[in-house]
Phi, psi and omega in degrees: 000121177268124182230153187248155173302150182093338185280163178270130176293125189280342176202167181276132191186169159269142179240133174281142168271124183240126184283168176305341178269358178083021177258136172294116189244003182172181174203155174218142177265126186233151182253150178306125178099344174291162182260138185282133197275169187291142172281156178288331178252127180300150179082000175285159170219179178250157169222149174288139176295000000 
């Protein structure tokens, strides 16, 4: 499931930060209902871990 910054976390989990090249560049733990934060690199998105 691809999510962008500003989206609401659908469930409590670790979310991988994926670069535009498809590489994992980080992760963030979010609780259900929280808003995903901005990424450090432009063009990144989040995926459920």
